[in-house]
C-alpha positions, 0 to 999 in steps of 0.5 A, a space after each residue: 500500500 502506498 503511503 499517503 502524501 499531502 500537497 502542503 508541508 508543515 512550512 506551507 501551513 505555517 506560512 499560511 497561518 502567518 499570512 492570515 495573522 497579518 491580514 487580521 492585523 491589517 483589518 484591526 488597523 483599519 477599524 475605528 475612526 467613525 463618529 458617534 454623532 452622524 451630524 459631526 465629521 471626524 477627520 480621524 477616519 483619514 489617518 495615516 494608519 487607516 489609509 496607508 499602513 492598514 492596506 500595506 499590512 493587508 497586502 503583505 498578508 496576501 503576498 505571504 499567502 501566495 508565497 505559502 501556496 507556491 512554496 515547494 521545499 527542495 528535495 535533495 
């Protein structure tokens, strides 16, 4: 009987977990900045954290996911 092999290795799964954690962190950085009163504008919604840092963290998480899927360990 042939031994069953998996498509991904432990390294792939660890990289995938790291990518998911980065994406969750990016979404956490995006939240907030709203106003309790809809009649009052809160300029905090346009902070550098929400406009610049959060999307960069989110995209880096997606890039890590792509690398995790495409990564193939060297055999030999």
